[in-house]
C-alpha positions as CSV (number, residue, x, y, z in Angstrom):
1,M,6.9,-18.7,-21.1
2,V,9.3,-16.1,-22.1
3,Q,12.6,-17.0,-20.2
4,N,14.6,-14.2,-18.2
5,S,11.3,-11.7,-18.4
6,C,11.2,-9.2,-16.0
7,I,8.5,-7.8,-14.1
8,T,7.6,-4.0,-14.4
9,L,6.1,-2.1,-11.3
10,Y,4.7,1.4,-12.3
11,D,4.6,3.4,-8.9
12,T,4.4,6.4,-8.0
13,A,7.8,8.7,-8.3
14,S,9.3,10.7,-5.6
15,R,11.7,13.9,-5.2
16,T,14.1,11.4,-3.8
17,G,13.7,8.4,-6.4
18,N,12.5,6.1,-3.3
19,P,8.8,4.7,-2.9
20,W,6.4,6.4,-1.0
21,N,2.7,5.2,-2.3
22,P,1.2,2.9,0.4
23,M,-0.8,1.5,-2.2
24,S,2.2,0.4,-4.1
25,L,4.3,-0.6,-1.5
26,R,1.9,-3.6,-1.3
27,A,3.0,-4.8,-4.4
28,R,6.3,-3.8,-4.0
29,L,6.2,-6.1,-0.4
30,A,4.4,-8.8,-2.6
31,L,7.3,-9.3,-5.2
32,N,9.8,-9.1,-2.9
33,F,8.8,-11.2,-0.1
34,K,8.1,-13.5,-3.5
35,G,11.7,-13.0,-4.5
36,L,10.8,-12.0,-7.9
37,P,13.3,-9.9,-10.0
38,F,12.1,-6.5,-11.1
39,K,12.1,-3.0,-12.3
40,T,10.4,0.5,-11.4
41,V,8.6,2.7,-14.0
42,W,8.3,5.7,-11.7
43,L,4.9,7.9,-13.1
44,E,4.0,11.4,-12.5
45,Y,0.4,12.1,-11.1
46,P,-0.7,13.6,-14.7
47,D,1.0,10.8,-16.7
48,I,-0.6,7.6,-14.8
49,E,-4.1,7.6,-16.7
50,P,-2.1,8.4,-20.0
51,T,0.3,5.8,-19.8
52,L,-1.7,3.0,-18.2
53,R,-4.2,3.3,-21.1
54,D,-1.0,2.5,-23.2
55,I,-0.1,-0.3,-21.9
56,G,-3.6,-2.0,-21.7
57,A,-4.1,-1.8,-18.0
58,A,-8.0,-1.8,-16.9
59,P,-9.3,1.0,-14.7
60,T,-10.1,-0.1,-10.9
61,F,-12.6,2.1,-10.0
62,F,-15.1,4.9,-10.8
63,D,-14.9,8.4,-9.4
64,N,-17.7,9.8,-7.2
65,P,-19.3,13.2,-9.0
66,S,-21.4,12.6,-11.9
67,P,-20.6,11.9,-15.0
68,R,-19.1,8.7,-13.4
69,K,-15.6,8.5,-15.3
70,W,-13.2,5.1,-14.6
71,I,-10.0,6.0,-12.8
72,Y,-6.9,4.4,-13.3
73,T,-4.4,3.9,-10.5
74,I,-1.5,2.7,-9.3
75,P,0.1,-0.1,-8.7
76,V,0.4,-1.9,-12.2
77,I,2.4,-4.5,-12.9
78,V,3.4,-5.8,-16.6
79,D,4.7,-9.5,-16.9
80,P,6.2,-10.3,-20.3
81,G,7.2,-13.9,-18.9
82,H,3.3,-14.9,-19.2
83,L,2.0,-13.8,-22.2
84,T,-2.2,-13.7,-23.2
85,P,-3.5,-15.7,-25.7
86,A,-3.1,-12.4,-27.8
87,G,0.8,-12.9,-27.3
88,D,0.9,-9.3,-25.3
89,P,2.4,-9.7,-21.5
90,T,-0.1,-9.8,-18.7
91,V,-1.2,-6.8,-16.9
92,V,-2.3,-6.5,-13.8
93,P,-3.8,-3.3,-12.0
94,D,-4.7,-3.3,-8.1
95,S,-2.1,-4.3,-5.1
96,W,-4.8,-6.9,-4.5
97,A,-5.6,-8.7,-8.1
98,I,-1.4,-8.2,-8.1
99,A,-1.0,-10.6,-5.5
100,E,-3.3,-13.3,-6.0
101,Y,-1.8,-13.5,-9.6
102,L,1.7,-13.5,-7.8
103,D,0.9,-16.6,-6.0
104,E,-1.5,-18.0,-9.0
105,T,1.4,-17.4,-11.6
106,Y,4.7,-18.1,-9.1
107,P,3.4,-21.1,-6.9
108,N,6.8,-22.2,-6.3
109,Q,7.7,-18.6,-4.5
110,N,6.8,-18.0,-1.1
111,I,3.2,-17.5,-0.6
112,L,1.0,-14.9,0.3
113,F,-2.5,-16.7,0.1
114,P,-1.8,-20.1,2.2
115,P,-4.7,-22.5,1.1
116,G,-8.0,-21.7,2.9
117,T,-6.9,-18.4,4.3
118,K,-7.5,-15.8,1.4
119,A,-10.8,-14.8,2.7
120,L,-10.0,-14.6,5.9
121,Q,-7.4,-12.4,4.7
122,A,-9.7,-10.5,2.9
123,L,-11.8,-9.9,6.2
124,F,-9.1,-8.8,7.8
125,I,-7.4,-6.2,5.4
126,D,-11.1,-5.0,4.6
127,H,-12.6,-4.2,8.1
128,S,-9.4,-3.7,10.1
129,I,-6.8,-2.3,8.1
130,M,-8.9,0.1,5.6
131,H,-10.5,1.3,8.5
132,I,-7.2,2.8,9.9
133,I,-6.0,3.8,6.6
134,L,-9.6,5.1,4.9
135,D,-11.6,6.2,8.5
136,I,-8.6,7.3,10.8
137,L,-5.1,8.3,8.7
138,L,-6.3,9.5,5.4
139,P,-6.7,13.1,6.8
140,T,-3.2,12.7,8.8
141,W,-1.1,11.4,6.1
142,T,-2.4,13.1,2.6
143,P,-0.7,16.8,3.4
144,N,2.4,14.9,4.5
145,F,2.4,13.4,0.9
146,L,3.2,16.8,-0.4
147,P,7.0,17.3,0.2
148,F,7.5,14.0,-1.7
149,L,6.0,14.6,-4.7
150,N,7.9,16.6,-7.6
151,D,6.5,19.8,-9.3
152,K,5.1,18.1,-12.5
153,S,2.6,16.5,-9.6
154,L,1.9,18.7,-7.2
155,P,-0.9,20.6,-8.9
156,Y,-3.3,17.3,-9.8
157,F,-2.5,16.0,-6.4
158,R,-3.3,19.1,-4.4
159,Q,-6.4,19.7,-6.9
160,T,-7.6,16.5,-6.9
161,R,-7.0,16.0,-3.0
162,E,-8.4,19.4,-1.8
163,A,-11.6,18.8,-4.0
164,F,-12.2,15.6,-1.6
165,F,-11.6,17.5,1.4
166,K,-13.2,20.5,0.6
167,K,-10.4,22.7,2.2
168,K,-6.7,23.4,1.6
169,L,-4.5,20.5,2.5
170,E,-2.8,22.9,4.9
171,D,-5.9,23.1,6.5
172,V,-7.2,19.6,7.2
173,C,-5.0,18.0,10.1
174,P,-2.0,20.3,11.0
175,R,0.6,18.4,13.4
176,G,0.3,19.2,16.8
177,S,-3.6,20.5,16.5
178,Q,-6.6,18.9,18.5
179,P,-7.6,16.7,15.5
180,W,-3.9,15.1,15.0
181,E,-3.8,14.2,18.8
182,E,-6.8,12.8,18.4
183,T,-6.8,10.9,15.4
184,W,-3.0,9.0,17.1
185,D,-5.5,8.6,20.0
186,R,-7.9,6.9,17.2
187,V,-5.3,4.6,15.9
188,Q,-3.9,3.2,18.7
189,K,-7.7,2.1,19.7
190,A,-7.7,0.8,16.2
191,F,-4.1,-0.9,16.9
192,S,-5.2,-2.5,19.9
193,E,-8.0,-3.9,18.9
194,I,-5.7,-5.9,15.9
195,A,-4.0,-6.9,18.6
196,T,-6.4,-8.4,20.4
197,F,-7.6,-10.5,17.2
198,L,-3.5,-11.1,16.9
199,D,-3.5,-12.7,20.4
200,K,-6.1,-15.2,19.5
201,N,-2.8,-16.9,17.8
202,S,-0.6,-16.7,20.5
203,K,0.2,-13.5,23.1
204,G,2.1,-10.7,21.9
205,A,2.0,-12.8,18.0
206,A,3.3,-10.4,15.2
207,F,1.7,-11.7,12.1
208,V,-1.9,-12.6,11.2
209,M,-1.8,-16.2,10.4
210,G,0.1,-17.4,13.0
211,G,3.5,-18.2,12.4
212,Q,3.8,-17.2,9.0
213,V,4.2,-14.4,7.0
214,T,1.0,-13.5,4.7
215,Y,0.0,-11.0,2.3
216,A,-2.0,-9.5,5.0
217,D,1.0,-8.8,7.1
218,L,2.5,-7.1,4.0
219,V,-0.5,-4.8,4.1
220,L,-0.2,-3.4,7.7
221,A,4.1,-3.5,7.1
222,S,2.8,-0.8,4.4
223,V,0.8,1.1,7.0
224,L,3.6,0.9,9.3
225,E,6.2,2.0,6.4
226,T,3.9,4.8,5.9
227,I,3.9,6.3,9.1
228,I,7.6,6.1,9.6
229,L,7.7,8.0,6.4
230,V,4.7,10.6,6.7
231,A,5.0,11.1,10.7
232,P,8.5,9.8,11.9
233,E,8.0,11.5,15.1
234,E,5.0,9.5,16.1
235,W,6.2,6.3,15.2
236,E,9.1,6.8,17.9
237,A,7.2,8.2,20.5
238,R,3.9,6.1,19.9
239,V,3.1,3.9,17.7
240,K,6.3,1.4,17.8
241,H,5.8,0.8,22.1
242,W,1.8,0.0,21.6
243,D,1.0,-3.2,21.9
244,G,4.6,-4.3,23.4
245,G,6.1,-3.4,20.8
246,R,5.0,-5.6,18.1
247,W,4.6,-3.2,15.8
248,E,7.6,-2.6,15.9
249,I,8.8,-6.0,15.5
250,L,6.6,-6.8,12.6
251,Q,8.1,-3.6,10.7
252,R,11.3,-5.0,11.2
253,H,10.7,-8.2,9.9
254,C,9.2,-6.9,6.7
255,A,11.5,-3.8,6.2
256,G,13.8,-5.7,3.8
257,W,11.3,-6.5,1.6
258,S,9.7,-2.5,1.0
259,G,13.2,-1.2,-0.5
260,M,12.2,1.9,1.7
261,H,15.5,0.9,3.8
C-alpha cells in the first residue's frame, strides 16, 4: 500500500463550489463518516465521460434509447493507496460500490455495513428511499438544480432532462402548482411509512439499524440535505416537523459529514 495517499472523489461542479449532487453526496457522507481524508475533483457535465474514461472508470449503466450505450456517472473515487495487480490506483464508480469498497478496504474505520445488515440495507434503500427519489421527488428536484450549475453544464443538463420529461424543465413541477403540492403530500406519506418501519426498532428511532448510523442512514440523509438545498421552504415548513421531528434529528446528526454546512 502507498502511504500518505489521498482518495480523490469525482463530483459534479457547481456555481457555489459546494456539493449538490445527491448521488455524490452519498459517497461524500461515507468518506467523512469513515474519517478518510480525500480531495474533490469537480467536473462539468460535458467533461464527465471523457474524464472518467481517461482515469479508467467503468460505466455504470445503459441508457434507454436504442442504440443502447453505456453511461458514465458520478460519483467515482480513485484510491492511490490501494493498487490493482497492474500497479494502478483502484478506481470505483457508483455510490453503493464505493461504500462497499470503503468498508472492505478500511475495516478499522466506522463501519457502513455491520455484519448481517447489507441485504436489509440494500432492500431499504432500493424500495423505500429510491421510491421517494425516483417516483416522487425527481420532478421537483430536477428543475431546481439549474441555479447550481455552471454555464458549461447547463445546456447538457437541460437537453438530457427535458428529453426525459418531454417538456421544458420550468414546466415540469412549478413551485406552488397543484403538482408541487401533491408531490409534497406524497413525500410525507412515504416518509411516514419509513417512520413506521423505524419504530420497529424503538418508538421515534431515527436510525435504520437501531442505535448506530449505517450506510442506509447516510443515503436517507442525502435526501434530506437535497431537500434543504432545492426546497428550503418545504424543509422549514413541512419536512423537519414530520413524524415527531425525527428527520431533523437524523439530518443534524449527519450534517457534519455532508460538507454542505
